Backbone as JSON, one array per atom type, in Angstrom:
{
  "sequence": "MKKSAGFLSVLAIVIGLSPLILAQYSGFFAANMFSISITSFIAAFVFILAAEKGKWSKVASVLLATVCLAIILFYVIMSFIWPATP",
  "N": [[0.82, -1.19, 0.0], [1.97, 1.24, 0.74], [3.74, 1.72, -1.32], [2.14, 2.27, -3.53], [0.66, 4.42, -2.69], [1.46, 7.05, -3.23], [0.99, 7.29, -5.99], [-1.78, 6.86, -5.92], [-2.55, 9.16, -4.59], [-2.0, 11.15, -6.49], [-3.85, 10.35, -8.4], [-6.2, 10.79, -6.94], [-6.12, 13.57, -6.77], [-6.45, 14.28, -9.44], [-9.03, 13.28, -9.83], [-10.33, 14.98, -8.07], [-10.07, 17.38, -9.44], [-11.55, 16.93, -11.71], [-14.41, 17.54, -11.59], [-14.51, 20.23, -12.3], [-14.37, 20.34, -15.05], [-16.31, 18.46, -15.82], [-18.63, 19.58, -14.83], [-19.73, 21.23, -16.71], [-21.11, 19.55, -18.37], [-22.79, 17.92, -16.91], [-25.36, 18.07, -14.53], [-25.16, 16.89, -12.05], [-22.42, 16.92, -11.31], [-22.05, 19.65, -11.25], [-23.67, 20.4, -9.12], [-22.5, 19.06, -6.98], [-19.83, 19.76, -6.85], [-18.09, 21.0, -4.95], [-18.1, 19.24, -2.71], [-17.13, 16.85, -3.83], [-14.59, 17.63, -4.73], [-13.26, 18.59, -2.36], [-13.34, 16.3, -0.72], [-11.8, 14.55, -2.28], [-9.34, 15.92, -2.3], [-8.66, 15.85, 0.42], [-8.44, 13.08, 0.77], [-6.27, 12.67, -0.95], [-4.29, 14.07, 0.45], [-4.08, 12.47, 2.75], [-3.17, 10.11, 1.57], [-0.7, 11.03, 0.67], [0.61, 11.44, 3.08], [0.79, 8.8, 3.92], [2.38, 7.62, 2.04], [5.44, 6.21, 0.69], [8.58, 7.88, 0.69], [9.23, 9.08, -2.3], [9.28, 9.32, -5.9], [6.54, 9.62, -6.75], [5.33, 10.53, -4.45], [6.54, 13.03, -4.1], [5.71, 14.31, -6.45], [2.93, 14.31, -6.08], [2.74, 15.88, -3.76], [3.7, 18.39, -4.62], [1.86, 18.9, -6.66], [-0.61, 18.96, -5.25], [-0.13, 21.11, -3.5], [0.16, 23.16, -5.38], [-2.39, 23.21, -6.57], [-4.0, 23.87, -4.36], [-2.92, 26.4, -3.73], [-3.55, 27.77, -6.09], [-6.35, 27.79, -5.97], [-6.77, 29.3, -3.63], [-5.57, 31.74, -4.38], [-7.23, 32.41, -6.51], [-9.69, 32.98, -5.21], [-8.9, 35.12, -3.57], [-8.07, 37.06, -5.44], [-10.46, 37.35, -6.89], [-12.06, 38.43, -4.91], [-11.14, 41.03, -4.77], [-11.55, 41.98, -7.38], [-14.27, 41.52, -7.84], [-16.19, 42.71, -5.78], [-18.44, 42.15, -3.0], [-21.81, 43.13, -3.16], [-23.79, 45.43, -1.27]],
  "CA": [[0.0, 0.0, 0.0], [2.82, 2.42, 0.81], [4.36, 1.95, -2.62], [1.18, 2.83, -4.48], [-0.08, 5.54, -2.09], [1.82, 8.27, -3.95], [0.23, 7.3, -7.25], [-3.19, 7.03, -5.57], [-2.79, 10.56, -4.25], [-2.07, 11.88, -7.76], [-5.13, 9.98, -8.98], [-7.24, 11.49, -6.18], [-6.07, 14.99, -7.16], [-7.07, 14.36, -10.77], [-10.47, 13.09, -9.61], [-10.8, 16.21, -7.45], [-10.13, 18.45, -10.44], [-12.44, 16.57, -12.81], [-15.71, 18.22, -11.61], [-14.41, 21.53, -12.95], [-14.66, 20.12, -16.47], [-17.56, 17.71, -15.97], [-19.79, 20.39, -14.43], [-20.31, 21.8, -17.91], [-21.89, 18.55, -19.09], [-23.71, 17.19, -16.04], [-25.83, 18.81, -13.38], [-24.69, 16.23, -10.82], [-21.09, 17.43, -10.95], [-22.19, 21.07, -10.94], [-24.27, 20.51, -7.8], [-21.66, 18.43, -5.96], [-18.43, 20.04, -7.16], [-17.32, 21.3, -3.75], [-17.92, 18.05, -1.87], [-16.27, 15.89, -4.53], [-13.22, 18.16, -4.75], [-12.68, 18.62, -1.02], [-13.14, 14.91, -0.3], [-10.66, 14.0, -3.03], [-8.1, 16.55, -1.85], [-8.35, 15.31, 1.75], [-7.95, 11.72, 0.54], [-4.92, 12.79, -1.53], [-3.38, 14.46, 1.53], [-3.87, 11.28, 3.59], [-2.3, 9.2, 0.8], [0.65, 11.6, 0.67], [1.2, 11.15, 4.4], [1.03, 7.36, 4.05], [3.24, 7.14, 0.95], [6.89, 6.2, 0.84], [9.22, 9.05, 0.1], [9.69, 8.73, -3.63], [8.9, 10.21, -6.99], [5.11, 9.9, -6.76], [5.01, 11.32, -3.28], [6.95, 14.4, -4.37], [4.82, 14.84, -7.5], [1.62, 14.55, -5.47], [2.86, 17.01, -2.84], [3.81, 19.62, -5.41], [0.59, 19.1, -7.36], [-1.63, 19.37, -4.28], [0.2, 22.47, -3.05], [-0.12, 24.06, -6.49], [-3.84, 23.31, -6.72], [-4.51, 24.64, -3.21], [-2.49, 27.79, -3.9], [-4.32, 28.35, -7.19], [-7.71, 28.02, -5.48], [-6.73, 30.42, -2.69], [-5.3, 32.95, -5.14], [-8.43, 32.73, -7.28], [-10.67, 33.63, -4.35], [-8.37, 36.4, -3.12], [-8.12, 37.98, -6.58], [-11.86, 37.63, -7.21], [-12.63, 39.3, -3.88], [-10.79, 42.4, -5.11], [-12.15, 42.34, -8.66], [-15.72, 41.43, -7.8], [-16.59, 42.85, -4.36], [-19.84, 41.85, -2.68], [-22.66, 44.33, -3.12], [-24.66, 45.42, -0.06]],
  "C": [[0.87, 1.26, 0.0], [3.46, 2.73, -0.53], [3.41, 2.63, -3.59], [0.42, 4.03, -3.93], [0.24, 6.86, -2.78], [1.06, 8.39, -5.26], [-1.26, 7.48, -6.98], [-3.5, 8.47, -5.2], [-2.84, 11.42, -5.51], [-3.4, 11.59, -8.44], [-6.28, 10.69, -8.26], [-7.27, 12.98, -6.51], [-6.73, 15.18, -8.52], [-8.58, 14.19, -10.67], [-11.06, 14.34, -8.97], [-10.9, 17.37, -8.41], [-11.14, 18.17, -11.55], [-13.82, 17.24, -12.75], [-15.67, 19.61, -12.25], [-14.75, 21.43, -14.44], [-16.02, 19.46, -16.65], [-18.79, 18.49, -15.58], [-20.46, 21.05, -15.63], [-21.27, 20.84, -18.59], [-22.93, 17.84, -18.23], [-24.09, 18.05, -14.84], [-25.38, 18.22, -12.06], [-23.35, 16.8, -10.38], [-21.14, 18.91, -10.62], [-22.74, 21.25, -9.52], [-23.35, 20.02, -6.69], [-20.17, 18.7, -6.15], [-17.59, 20.23, -5.9], [-17.06, 20.05, -2.93], [-17.02, 17.02, -2.52], [-14.81, 16.36, -4.46], [-12.57, 18.12, -3.37], [-12.4, 17.2, -0.51], [-11.94, 14.29, -1.0], [-9.35, 14.61, -2.58], [-7.7, 16.08, -0.46], [-7.82, 13.89, 1.63], [-6.54, 11.75, -0.03], [-3.91, 13.17, -0.46], [-3.08, 13.27, 2.45], [-2.97, 10.29, 2.87], [-0.87, 9.72, 0.75], [1.35, 11.31, 2.0], [1.56, 9.68, 4.55], [2.05, 6.84, 3.04], [4.71, 7.1, 1.37], [7.46, 7.45, 0.2], [9.83, 8.63, -1.23], [9.19, 9.73, -4.64], [7.43, 10.59, -6.93], [4.69, 10.73, -5.56], [5.38, 12.79, -3.48], [6.05, 15.05, -5.42], [3.47, 15.19, -6.9], [1.67, 15.74, -4.52], [2.9, 18.34, -3.58], [2.49, 19.92, -6.11], [-0.51, 19.57, -6.41], [-1.37, 20.78, -3.76], [-0.12, 23.49, -4.14], [-1.62, 24.27, -6.66], [-4.43, 24.14, -5.58], [-4.14, 26.11, -3.32], [-3.28, 28.47, -5.01], [-5.75, 28.66, -6.75], [-7.74, 29.22, -4.53], [-6.49, 31.73, -3.43], [-6.52, 33.38, -5.96], [-9.44, 33.47, -6.41], [-10.18, 34.98, -3.83], [-8.47, 37.44, -4.25], [-9.57, 38.33, -6.92], [-12.51, 38.5, -6.15], [-12.28, 40.77, -4.13], [-11.47, 42.86, -6.39], [-13.66, 42.44, -8.56], [-16.2, 41.52, -6.35], [-18.09, 42.58, -4.17], [-20.62, 43.16, -2.62], [-23.55, 44.27, -1.91], [-26.13, 45.28, -0.39]]
}
C-alpha cells in the first residue's frame, strides 16, 4: 500500500479536479463540485502522508500544493475584482 499511495494521491487529485470540467456537461457534478473536490483533496493528503518518500510522493505534494495555492489565489483575486454588493 505504501508503494502505491503516492500514485493514488495523484489519482485522487485528478479526480478532485475533474468536476471543474464535468460540471459543464452534467448537473450532478455542478451541484456536488465542492464536496467531490474537497473529499478527493483530503484523501490525496492522507495518501501523501502514508506514501513512501519517492517520486510519486513528491509529485503529489507539489501538485496538491499548487492546486490549493491556485484556489486560494483565485478567491483572493476575485474578492478584489468582484466585491460583494450590499
